Each structure stands twice: as structure tokens, then as C-alpha cells.
TIFI-590572 format. One record per residue: residue in one letter; z, x, y of N, C-alpha, C in turn. Coordinates in steps of 0.1 Angstrom, whole numbers, padded with zeros to 4 digits, always signed. Each point is the difference from the previous one (the first is absolute). Last residue first. Layout:
residues N
AZXYZXYZXY;...
This chain:
residues 145
P+0382-0607-0249-0007+0017-0004-0002+0005-0015;E-0005-0053+0017+0011+0010-0005-0007+0014-0002;D-0023-0044+0009+0009+0008+0012+0008+0012-0002;E-0021-0031-0035-0011+0014+0004+0005+0002+0013;E+0027-0032-0021+0002+0016-0005-0014+0007+0004;L+0011-0040+0020+0011+0007+0004-0003+0013-0013;A-0033-0034-0003-0004+0007+0015+0014+0010+0000;R+0002-0025-0039-0012+0011+0001-0001+0001+0014;R+0030-0034-0005+0007+0015-0009-0009+0010+0000;L-0012-0038+0020+0007+0006+0010+0009+0011-0013;K-0029-0025-0022-0007+0003+0012+0006+0008+0009;E+0022-0022-0033-0008+0007-0004-0005+0009+0009;L+0019-0041+0012+0009+0010-0003-0008+0013-0004;A-0023-0034+0006+0006+0002+0014+0005+0014-0001;S-0010-0027-0036-0013+0007+0002+0004+0005+0013;A+0036-0029-0018-0005+0011-0009-0011+0014+0007;T+0006-0043+0020+0012+0008+0005-0004+0011-0009;R-0029-0030-0009-0003+0005+0008+0008+0008+0007;R+0013-0024-0038-0014+0007-0001-0003+0009+0012;Y+0038-0034+0002-0004+0011-0007-0004+0010+0000;V-0013-0039+0017+0008+0009+0011+0007+0010-0008;A-0027-0032-0025-0009+0006+0011+0008+0012+0010;F+0019-0032-0030-0003+0012-0005-0011+0007+0008;R+0019-0038+0017+0009+0012-0003-0001+0011-0005;S-0037-0027+0030+0010-0001-0014+0010+0010-0001;M-0022-0017+0048-0005+0008-0011+0009+0001-0011;G+0002-0008+0048-0010-0008-0003-0005+0003-0015;L+0035+0021+0034-0016+0004-0001-0003-0010-0009;H+0038-0015+0006+0000+0009+0014-0015+0006-0004;A+0021-0016-0036-0002-0011+0008-0005+0004+0013;A+0010+0035-0031-0012-0006-0006-0004-0015+0011;I+0039+0024+0010-0007+0009+0005-0014-0002-0005;V+0040-0024-0016-0003-0001+0020-0009+0007+0004;H+0008+0005-0050-0002-0017+0004+0001+0002+0015;V+0016+0038-0017-0014+0000-0003-0004-0014+0007;P+0038+0018+0022-0003-0005-0009-0012+0000-0003;E+0018+0034+0035-0003-0011+0000+0002-0008-0020;Q+0014+0044+0028+0000-0008-0009+0001-0014+0003;N-0014+0034+0033+0010-0007+0002+0003-0011-0014;V-0021+0038-0005+0006+0004+0014+0006-0008+0002;Y-0025-0006-0038+0011+0012-0003+0006+0006+0014;R-0032-0039-0005+0004-0002-0007+0010+0015-0005;M-0026-0008+0040+0007-0014-0004+0013-0001-0012;L-0029+0042+0014+0007-0005+0011+0014-0010-0008;V-0044+0006-0027+0010+0011+0000+0015-0003+0011;L-0042-0026+0006+0011-0002-0015+0011+0007-0001;E-0030+0007+0039+0011-0015+0001+0006+0001-0016;Q-0031+0037+0002+0011+0004+0006+0008-0015+0000;E-0040-0007-0020+0013+0008-0007+0012+0003+0010;E-0039-0026+0020+0010-0004-0010+0010+0007-0008;E-0024+0021+0026+0007-0006+0010+0008-0010-0008;T-0021+0046-0022-0005-0012+0008+0010-0010+0003;L+0009+0055-0007+0002-0013-0009-0008-0009+0014;S+0012+0042+0014-0015+0000-0012-0001-0013-0009;A+0041+0012+0031-0016-0008+0009-0014+0003-0010;L+0043+0017-0017+0000-0021+0001-0012-0003+0007;A+0007+0047-0004-0005-0007-0014+0000-0014+0002;L+0016+0025+0039-0017+0002-0005-0005-0006-0013;R+0048-0005+0008-0009-0008+0014-0016+0006-0003;L+0030+0025-0028+0002-0015-0003-0007-0008+0012;A+0004+0045+0013-0006+0002-0012+0000-0022-0010;M+0024+0013+0044-0012+0003-0002-0010-0004-0010;D+0044+0001-0008-0001-0009+0006-0015+0002+0006;E+0019+0035-0019-0001-0008-0011-0005-0012+0007;L+0006+0034+0030-0012+0004-0006+0001-0015-0014;P+0028-0008+0043+0002+0005-0009-0016+0003-0007;L+0003-0012+0050-0002-0006-0011+0005+0011-0014;A+0017+0001+0054-0011+0005-0008+0002-0006-0015;P+0010-0023+0050+0006+0009-0010-0010+0002-0008;G-0012+0001+0053+0007-0011-0011+0002+0008-0015;P-0021+0010+0054+0006+0002-0007+0004-0012-0011;L-0045+0003+0030+0014-0006+0000+0005+0007-0015;D-0048+0009+0015+0012+0009+0000+0017-0007+0002;E-0046-0026-0005+0006+0008-0009+0006+0010+0001;P-0001-0047+0024-0005+0016+0004+0004+0005-0016;L-0007-0054+0001+0010+0011+0005-0010+0013+0000;P-0025-0047+0004+0007+0010-0009+0008+0013+0004;E-0018-0056+0016+0000+0012-0001+0010+0012-0010;A-0013-0048-0019+0011+0006+0011-0006+0014+0003;A-0026-0042-0017+0007+0012-0005+0005+0002+0015;P-0019-0051-0010-0005+0017+0006+0011+0010-0002;R+0002-0041-0038-0001+0001+0014-0006+0013+0003;R-0002-0015-0043-0007-0006+0012+0000-0001+0016;F+0031+0016-0042-0013+0011+0003-0013-0008+0010;Q+0043-0021-0008+0005+0010+0009-0018+0011+0002;D+0002-0038-0028-0001-0005+0011+0001+0013+0009;A+0011+0002-0048-0014-0002+0003-0001-0002+0017;C+0039+0003-0013-0003+0011-0001-0014+0000+0005;L+0019-0043-0007+0005+0004+0014-0005+0018+0000;N-0004-0024-0043-0013-0005+0014+0006+0012+0010;K+0030+0004-0032-0016+0005-0003-0010-0003+0012;A+0045-0018+0000-0002+0015+0002-0012+0005-0002;V+0010-0047-0014-0005+0001+0009+0001+0015+0010;A+0005-0007-0046-0017-0003+0003+0000+0004+0017;Y+0042+0008-0022-0008+0012+0000-0019-0011+0002;L+0034-0024+0003+0008+0010+0012-0011+0012-0007;W-0002-0041-0028-0002-0002+0014-0001+0011+0009;R+0014+0009-0042-0011-0001-0003-0007-0004+0017;L+0047-0005-0007-0007+0014+0001-0015+0005-0003;A+0022-0043+0000+0005+0002+0009-0010+0015+0004;H+0001-0029-0040-0012+0001+0012+0004+0007+0012;A+0035+0002-0029-0012+0005-0010-0013-0002+0007;T+0043-0021+0016-0002+0017+0000-0012+0004-0003;E-0001-0046+0019+0007+0001-0011-0002+0016+0002;R+0001-0020+0047-0007+0001-0009+0003+0002-0016;P+0009-0017+0058+0003+0008-0014-0006+0001-0006;G-0020+0002+0047+0010-0010-0010+0003+0006-0011;A-0032+0015+0038-0005-0010-0006+0010-0007-0011;A+0014+0031+0034-0001-0011+0007-0009-0009-0007;Y+0021+0038-0019+0010-0003+0002-0011-0013+0010;Y-0030+0030-0016+0008-0002-0011+0014-0012+0004;R-0027+0023+0029-0007-0007-0003+0006-0005-0010;A+0020+0036+0015-0001-0011+0015-0008-0013-0009;F+0001+0037-0029+0011-0008+0003+0003-0006+0009;T-0038+0024+0003+0000-0010-0015+0013-0004+0000;E-0005+0027+0038-0008-0013+0003-0001-0007-0013;Q+0020+0042-0002+0010-0011+0005-0005-0010+0002;T-0027+0034-0017+0014-0006-0011+0010-0012+0010;V-0034+0025+0022-0011-0010-0007+0013-0006-0012;D+0015+0035+0033-0005-0015+0005-0002-0007-0011;E+0008+0042-0016+0011-0009+0006-0003-0012+0007;A-0037+0027-0010+0005-0008-0016+0018-0004+0004;A-0021+0024+0037-0008-0014-0004+0003-0006-0011;A+0023+0039+0008+0003-0009+0013-0012-0010-0004;A-0006+0036-0028+0017-0006+0001-0004-0008+0007;D-0042+0015-0019+0007+0003+0008+0012-0011+0001;G-0030+0003-0035-0002+0011+0007+0006+0002+0014;L-0013-0043-0030-0005+0006+0012+0002+0012+0003;R+0010-0014-0047-0010-0009+0006-0008+0008+0018;R+0045+0014-0019-0011+0002-0010-0011-0005+0005;L+0032-0018+0021+0002+0016+0006-0013+0006-0006;C+0012-0045-0016-0008+0000+0013+0000+0016+0007;Y+0027-0008-0042-0014-0005+0003-0010+0003+0010;R+0047+0008+0006-0006+0011-0008-0015-0004-0003;Y+0025-0037+0020+0001+0013+0008-0014+0012-0008;L+0016-0034-0019-0011-0006+0001-0002+0010+0011;K+0037+0009-0026-0012-0002-0010-0014-0002+0009;D+0044-0003+0025-0003+0013-0006-0010-0004-0006;Y+0015-0040+0006-0008+0008+0010-0006+0008-0001;Q+0028-0014-0038-0015-0007+0002-0011+0006+0014;E+0047+0006-0004-0006+0006-0016-0015+0003+0008;Q+0027-0028+0021+0003+0014+0007-0009+0011-0007;L+0003-0047-0015-0006+0001+0009+0000+0010+0007;D+0009-0020-0049+0006+0011+0013-0007+0002+0008;M+0005-0044-0029-0009+0013+0000+0009+0008+0013;
């Protein structure tokens, strides 16, 4: 198992769940710290274990007191219109649909890994992913001028 590739995938997974780059990095690092502390695992089980720990640590982040928000007038990079449309379209999906799209198309996880992580059959992963992509397509078409 290429740990650098898995680190990047878990970071993207955490970033999507948390919406905060610093928190996502902290959670990803904590996930791998726990992985190394627990000892070696078979490759197939290691990936499943990493996603389960990351998911739980992300959930823990929401239980913590919120940090003080930054002022609105801080300068920052402007998002291209396409990125904003995609973010809005993704926000219209349920959390499970967002997770399916992220794991399948951003992290390029195999269907069996997603099925094991979400506790559903492969058929259900295919069906729900197709449904989520259709909702995403409709949301993006509605946004077009």
C-alpha cells in the first residue's frame, strides 16, 4: 500500500467532510498516527481501517467548540465561477451522496472499499452513485444560463 497516496486520499476525504484545511490535516495526521501505533495490518483491511478512523475523528471535530470565525473582509483567492457552481451543486447532495462521489471519483477508491466503508452492497454503491451523479448533473444544468 502506497502510504503517500493513501494520505492524500484521506486528506481529501477529511477536507470534504470538515471544510477546513487545517482541521483536515490534523485529522489525517492523527489517523495515521493511530495506524502506526496500532501495528501492521493487511493492505485490504488497512484502508478500511483508515477510513473508519478518519470518519470517527471528523465526527469528533463537530463535537468540539467552534473556533472564532475570521473577519469577512480578509482578502483571499477568488473562486472561478465553475468552482462555485460545482460547490453549490455538490452542496445540494446529501452527505452520503457527497461521500460516495468523493470516494469514488476524487479518491478513486474501488467499489468494494466504498461498500465496506459505508456498510452496503456493491450494487447499492453503484445504484446510489449513479443517482448522485444524476442529481449533480441536473443541479449543474439548472445553474447554466
